[in-house]
N, C-alpha and C positions, 0 to 999 in steps of 0.2 A: 553512346548507348541509346540516348533519347533524341539524337539529332538525325535528320534525314539527309541523304546525299543529294547532289545537284540533279535536277530532273533533266538537265541538258545531256548528262552522261549516263544516267540510269533510268530504267523504267521499272514499274511495279510488277512483281512476279505473282501471278494468280495461281492458286492451288485448289484442289478439290479434296473433300473428305470422303472416305469410305464408311458409310453408316454402320455396316456390320462390324467393322474393326473398331469403330468408336464404341459400339455397344459391348464388344468383347473387352475393351480396356476398362470400361466402367464395371463390368462383372468381375474382373480381376481385382479392382480396387475394393469392391464389396467383399470378395472372398478373403482378401488379405486382412481387412478390418475384422471380419468375423473370426478368423483364425487368431488374430492378435487379442481380441476380447476374450476368447476362450482361454488363452494362455494367462492373460491378466487375471481372469476370474479365479483360476487355480492358485494364483499367488496369494489370495486372501484366505485360502483354506489351510488348516493344519496339515503339514506334509512332511515327509521324510526329507525332502529337498528344500534348500533355502529359498525364501521368497524371491530373491533376486534372480535365481535361475529361471523361474517362470517369466519374470519381467524381461530378461534377456531374450528368451524365446519369443515373447510377444513383440519385442522391439525388432528382432530379426524378421518376423512375419510381416509386420507393418512396413518396415523399411524396404524389404524386397518387393512387397506389394505395390508401394508407391513408385519404386524404381521401374517395375515391370509395367505398371499402368502408363507411366510416362512414355516409355519407348514403344509400347504397343500403340498408344495414342498417337505418337509421332508417325508410326507406320501407316496410320489412317490418312495422313496427309500426302497427297500426290502432287509433285512439282515436276515441271518439264526440264529438270537439270539432274546431273549426276550428283548423288549425295553419299557420303560415308561418315563414319564416326571416329573420333579420337578415342582409342580403346582405353587409354589411361584415364582420361576425364570421365569416360562412360562408367567405368567401375568405381572411380572415386566418388561419383555422384551419389552412390547408395549410402555412403558413410553418414552424411548429415541426416538423412532420413532415419537411419537406425538409432543414432545418438539422440535425436530429438524425440523419437518414439519412446525410447527407454526413459528419458527424463520426464516426458509427459505422463506416462503410466506410473512412474514413481511418485510424482507429486499428487496425482489423482488417487493413488492407492494408500496414502498415509492415513493413519488412524485419526489424526486431527487435521481437519480440512477447513479452510476458510474460503471466502470469495476470492481472496488473493491467490490461493492455491489453484483454483480453477482457471483464473486469469493467466497465471504463470504457465500452467500446463498447456492451456490452449495456445498461448503465445509461442511456447517452445515448439509444440507440434506444428502449428501453422508456419512458423519460420523454417522448420526442418523441411516441410513439404515444398515451400517456395524455393529454398536453397537448392534442394535436389533438382527441382524443375529447371532452374536457370543455369545450374552447373551442367545439367544434361543438355540444355540448349547450346551452351558454349562448346559442348563436345561435337555438335553437329557441324559438319564441313561440307560446303557446296562450291563447286568450281565457279569462281568469279562472282559469287553471290555475297552480298552484305545485307545486314538487316538492322532495323532500329525498333525501339519500343515506344508506344504511346504511353506517356507517364500516367495518365488517368487510369487506363485499363491495367497497367502494370501494378499500380498501387492497389486498385480494386481487387486484383487477383490475390494479393498478399493478405489484404483485410478479410476477404471472404474465407481464405484458408484458416486464418486465426479465429474468426468469429464462429464458423461452423465447427471447428475443432473444440472450441470452448463449450459450445452447446452439446456436442456429442459426449465429451468427457463428463460434463455436468449431469446429463441424463444418465450416463452409464453409472456414475457414482450414486445418484439418487435411487436408481433401480438395481443396485448391486445385489440385493437379496433375491432378485428374480432373474439374474442373468443366466441361470441354468435353463430357463425357459427359452425354447427355440425362438418363439416369436419375438421376445424382448431383445434377444441378441441380434436377430435379423434386422430389427428396426434400428438399433443403435449402430450396427455395422453399416447399414444403409446411409445413415447420417454422416458417418465418418468417411464412407466411400464417396459420398456427394462432395464432401470438403475437398478430397483429393482431386476428384474429376473436375469439379467446378474451377478450382484453382488452375488446373492444367489448361482447360479449354479457354478460360478467360485470358490466361497468360498467352496462349497461342493467338487469341484475337488481338492481343496488344502488339504483336510483332508484325512488321511489314517487311517482306523480302524484296530486294532490289537486284537487278541484273543489268550489266552493261548493255547499252542499246545495240551495240554491234555484235553481241555474243549470240551465236546460233543456239537455238533451243532444241531439245529432243522432240521427236515426233510423239504426240499424245502425252500422257502423263506417266511418270515413272515413280513407283513407290520408293519411299526413302530407304527401305530395306527389302531385300528379295524375300520371296514367299518362304523359301527353305529356312532362312534365318528367323523369320517371324514365327513359323511353326515350332522351331526348336525353342525359341524364347518362351512362347506360350506354354509349351509342354514342360519346360524346365521350371517355370514359375509356378504353375499349378501343381506339379509334382512335389516341389519343395513345400508349398503351403499345406497341401494335404498330407505330405509326409510328416510335417511338424505336428499336425493334428493327430495323426496316427501315433507318432512317438509319444506325445503327451498322454494320449489315452492309454497306451501300453504301460507307460511309466506309472500312471495313476493306479491301474489295475495291479501292476506288480507290487507297488509299494503297499497298497491296501491289503493285498494277499500276504505279503511278508509281515506286516504289522499285526495282522489278525491271527495268522496261523504259524508263525515262527518265533522262537525264543531269541530275544535280542542278544543275549550273552553268548550262547553256543551256536547260533544260527541253525539249530535243529528244529524240526517240526514240534509244535507245542501240544499241550493237553487238548486244546480246542480242536485241532486237526485230528488228533488221535481219537477223540470221542466221535467226531464226524465220520471218520473212516470206519470205526468199529460198528457204527450204525448202518453204513451203506456198503461196506465191503465184506468179503468173506475171509476171515483169518483162520489159520490152522494151528498156529503155535504162538505163544506169547512168553517172553522172558522180561522180568522187571528187576533191575538192579537198584538196591536201596543203599545209599551212603549214610552210614550211621554217625550220629553225634557230630554233625558239622557245627553245632552250636558251640562246642568247646573250642574248635579252631577259630570260630568267629570271635569269641571272647578273648582269646589269646593273641590273635593276629589282626583282627578287624575284617570288615566286609570285603575290602579290596582284595585281600589275600585269599579269602574263601572263593571269591569270584574267579581268581586265577586257578585255584584248585579245581573248581568245577569245569573250567575251560580245558585244563589239562586232562581231566578225566574224560571229558567228551571226546577229545582227540584220540585217547586210547580206545574208547568204545567204538569210534568210527573206524579205527584201523582193523578191528576184528569183525566188523559187520559183514555177514554173508551178502553176496551179490543180490539175491532176490529177497532180502529182508529189509525192513524199514526201521529206522531208529528215531525215537522221540524223547524229548525231555518233558516229563509229566509235571514236575514241580521242582522245588529247590533241591531235593535230594533223591529223586527217582528218575531213572531212564528206562525206556521200554524198547525192546526189540520185538517186531512182529514178522511172522512168515506167512505168506499167502498161499503157499503150495504145500500139499501134504508131504511131499518128499523132502521139503526143506526143514521139517521138524527136527529130523536127526542132524541135519547140517547145522541148524541153529543151536542145538544142544552142544555139539562139538565146539562150535565157536564160543559158547559161553564157558566151556571148560578152559579154553585157551585164554579167554578174558580173565577168568578167575586166577590163573597162574600169573598173568601180568599184574593184576591188582594186589597180589601178595607182595610184590616188590614196592618199595617206597617210590613215590612220585617226587620228581625234582621241580620245585616251584620257587622261583626267585632265590635260587641258590640255597634252598632249604629243603631237606628231605621230609616228606609227609607220608605217614603210614595210615592208610584209610582202613576203617572197619566196614566191610560190605557183605551183602548177601544177595543171592539171586533167586527169585521165585520163578518157577517154570511150569507151564501147563500146555497140553495139547488138547484139541477139540475132539469130542466124541461125535458119533453119528447124529444123534438127536439134539445136539447142543447148538447154541448160537454164539457168534463171536463175542457178544457182550458177556457171556458166561466166563470166558477166559479171564477177563479182568477181575471179576469178583473172586475167582479162584486164586489168582496170584495175591490179591489183597488178603484173602483168608490165610494164605501161607505166611505172608509178611507179618501178620498180626497174631500169629499163633504164639502162645507163651513159650514154646520150646525153641523158638528161632534164636540162632546165635550168629553174630556178625563176624564170621571167620572165613569169608570168601567162599562159602559153600554154594552149591546149586541145589536148591531144595525143590523137588518135583512135587506137584500137587497130588495129594492122596486123599480121596473122598472120605475114607474112614477116619482120618486124623483131622483134616482141616475144615471140612464143610461145616460141621457143627459149631466150630469155634467162631468163625466170622458171622455166619448167618444168624446163629443164636444170639450173638452179642448185639446185633442190630435189632432183632426182635425184642430182646430184653430192654433195649434202650429207647424204643420208639415212643413209649408213653412219656418218658422223661423228656424226650426231644420235643414233643408237642407242648408239654407243660412249660418248658424253659426256652421255647422259641429257637431251639437248634434247627428244627424244621421251620421253614418260613416260605411265604408265598411271594413270587415275583410276577410281574405282569408284562407281557410283550404286546406292544401296540399293534392295532390293526388300522390301516389307513385306507380311506376311500379316495381313489384317484379322481373320482368325479367331483367330490366335495372338497378335495385337497385338504383334508384334515383327518385326525384320528377319530374313529367312530366306535371303537371298542378295544378290549384287551383280552388276552387269554391268560388265565391264572396257571402258573407253573410251579411245581414243588421243588424246593432245594433243601439240602441237609448239610449243615456245617457241624461235623461231628467233633467233639472235644478231643478224641483220641486218634481217629482216622483222618481228620481234616475234611476238606470238601469231598463229598461223595457224589458221584455222578448219578442222576436219576436212572440211567441205564444199568447201574449196579444195584441200587437198593430197592427200586420199585419191583423188579421181578422177585426179589426175596420176600418183600412184604406181601405180594400177591400169592406166592406159593404157600405162605403161612397164614393166609386169611386175615391179614392186618390192613389191607388197603381200604376196606369198608370203613373202619374206624378213622383212618387217616383222611379219607374222602369226606366224611362227616365233619372232621376238623377243618378241612380246606373250605368247605361250604360255609361254615361258621365264620372263618376268617374273612372270606370274600364278602359275605353279607354285612359283617361289621365294617369293612372298608367302604362298601357302597353307602352305608349309612353315614359314615364320616364325610365322604365326598359330597353327599347331598345336604347334610347339615351345614357344612361350610359353604354351601351354594357354589361348589366348584363345577362339577360336571356330572351329567347323567350318562355314564358310559355303560354299554353292554359288556358284561364280564362272562367269559366262557370258562367252564370248569370241566375237566376231563373226568369221565365216569368209568370205573373199571367194568369190564365186560360182564362179569357175573353179578354185578350190583344193579344193573339197569332194571331188571324185572322184579327186584325185591321191593315189597311194600314199604320197607324201612326207608328207602331212598325218597319216595314220594312224601312220606310223613316228615322226613327231615328237612327237605327243601321248603315245604309249606310252613313248617314250624319256624325255621330260621328266618325266612323272609318276613314272616308275621312278627316275630320277636323284635327284629331290627327295623320294622316299618319300611321294608324295601318292596317296591313294586316288582312282582315276578317277571315282568317284561325285560328287566335289566339283568336277569340271570339266564344264561344259556347252558344247556347240558350237552357236552360233546360225547357222542357214543361212536363205537366202531362196529363193523360187521360181526365181530366176535361176540357182541352183546346179544345177538339174536339168531345166530346160526343154529343153536340147539332148540330154541323155542320161538319160532317166528310169531305165533299167535300171542304168546305172552309179551313179546317185545312190542307188537302193534298195540296191545291193550295198554301197556305201560306208557308208551309215547303219547297215546291219545289222552291219558290222564294228565301227563305233563302239559300238553298243549291246552287242555281244558282249563287248567289252573293258571295259564298265562305264561308259562315258561317256553323259551325257545329251545329247539332241539337241533343240533348240528350233526350231520353224518361225517365223522372224521376219517381221514386217510382214504377218501373215496377213490375207487379205481384199483386198489391193491388187492381186493378180494376177487373171487371168481363169480359171485352171483349178485354183484352190486345193483344191476338194472332191475332184477326181479324184486329185490328188497326195496329199492327206491320207489317203485310203483305202489308198494303196499303200505309203507310206513310214512306217516304224516310229518315229515321233518320240515324245518323252516330254512335250514342253511346247508349248503354243500361245501365241504372243505376238500380242496384238491391237494393230494399228497405231494410232499417235497420231491419225491423220486421222479415225478413227471416234469418238475420245474427245472431240475439241474441241467438238462440238456437243451433247454430253450434259450435262444431261438436257433442254435446251431444245428441241433438234431431235427431233421424233417419229420421223423417218426414221432418223437416226443411232442413236437409242435402240432402235428395233426391230431394226436390223442388229446392234448389239452384243449384244442379248439373244439373237438367233439364233446368233451365233458362240459365245457363252458356253454356251448349251444344247448346241450341237454338241460343243464341247470336253469338257463334263462327261459327255455320253452316251458319249464314246469313252474315258473315264477318263484324260483328259489334264489335266495341270496347266495352269491358265489364268493367264497373266501379262498385265496390261494396262499399257501404257506411255504416257507423255506425260500423266499425270494432274496437274493443276495447281490444282484448286479443291476446297474441302470439299464443294460440291454434287455434284461428280463422284464423289468418294469415297463419299458417302452413297448415291448412286444405284447405284453399282457394288456396294456392299456388300449392298444389298437385292436386286440382280439376280442375283448370283453367290453360290453357297454358301460358297466359301472362296477369294476372289480374292487373287492376289498383285499388289500395285500398285507401280508404279515411276513416279517423276516428281518434279517440283519441289515438289509439295505436301508431300512428306516431306523431300526433300533434293536438292540439286544434286549432281553428281558430285564426289567427295571423294578426296583422297590417302589412302594406306593408313592412316596414323596417325590421320587425321581420321575415317575410318570407325569405328575402334575407339572414339574419343572420342564420336562421335555415338551409337553404339550404347549405350555406357555411360550417357550422359546421358539418353537416351530410356528406357532400362530402369529407371534409378534413379528416374525420375519416374513410375513405375508407369503406363506407357502414357499419358504426359501429353499436352500440348496438341494434337499432331497425330494422336494415335492415337484412332480412332473407337470408339464403343461398339458 
């Protein structure tokens, strides 16, 4: 291996390198390292899939990248002899690279790491790279040619592979909180790619090829592999690498979507998706099945048995679902069918009648017959109604004192049910404020330019002792129709000012808090008096309170709205125009009213960046806001693709949405801010 043949019988064979192919091989090494680091970074996140799955994908990416780089690099060498490869050794050579990559990523990803961990990981990775290279060299066959290695360069190639691998893995681990940043991953991948490439070409420099003196050589230089095979190799390697990236991205999105929007027990869409769709889609009929007194079953048989009952019930409900209807699990004991077509209302009702007949029969669960007590509330939409009204109606039916759980289908009757539910909420609202059944949560707003949270939006929630968690889409319209939202808004402002005082007293953070103001309250002198009084009482600077208003606040009295907003601005309060772009006269109002912030509605964000029309609209709105020197806040952002697009479209957008965080309680906001800051703009903070 290290001995040279007799110069009397052999002469040194000289070769030439193709620089473009050399560059291509280095590019493949970098791409492989980048893909592997992306996979390895995912292994550290909480995921539906086991950590080792991502490590295996990372190892496959790195192993194939090392293997491809080697053989593409070999193709760059032209020798005047015929060359071919032992196919068995060629494919076996990828195995040590994959195994070494897995072990290296495994050691470097452990929660407890020492200097020894980095050394072992680098040693394993470097050894794997070297083993792959020299097994690949052994697979190379040339007619009459023998070769030997210079020990010094041979050893140097292995040492460089180990040392640079150690450095790359150490840097990767130290900067692991920033590896979602493109620039960081590029640099680390470059270091790892250099380790692979350096080892290869130093290893090639260590080898000397010899050919018998009397052997005739080919005219000119012959590439070790023909162009067709080279092209196929490059295409296959790159396709596999980017395919793995695509698969991992799709898996991430799929799992995130499943965890967020689907019930883990029944695999049905959950309440969160139901509420999202109710807000954004048009529904024409809604049926909600209520399973009564599951608590008794739980006490008698335990949680596991009740889970099986719920799963069996969901299977029954799925079997009767009309083709054009959707089925959701709203909570522990309620399932909802929705129909999006007016013609489907009758079909849905007929399906519910069939479902009722089936539910009258005992369910067989774990060889035990279970007789459920159920009822179905049913409602169809009227001409002037919204989809959200359907849910409040079926809840009114289910909470009516006359309801009986005998598998009936009870259709909403406004003369019977409206007063019951709505009036009960109206009667309960004072108690809810006094006893903190109503409470405020805060959704972070993140500046992508500063890479930190710069404010929050205060949102109202209601945990009702009888009805459970009530969606704001259900109770806020009822409070507005009954002139209770002014009182509730005053209460929210008091809660927010009290919280601002607490944050400032504890010297935590001076965040801007936005409060939604009902449309008919904006022009009321009472609102101005209240915000001035509450900020003064709690010693809060008005600049930390922002009032969010909508176009409905001033469509009836534009002059009054301009005057009111001017008063707020004179007192130091910020004013944001919420849901901008959803009305028909936004531009004329924007010119007249002295707002400080422009909030872009979620409906424009949902299609970005896939929809060219939505992207064009949102670019226009952002440009308009920036030209008017307004702060631009974009709400409803849920994916990394949306964040990346908005960051490149807007100079310094403030982004709000589930991509960064769901609405949090006050103490959770502080914890979230602290953890995200200590992670140095970690996983969800874009570059």
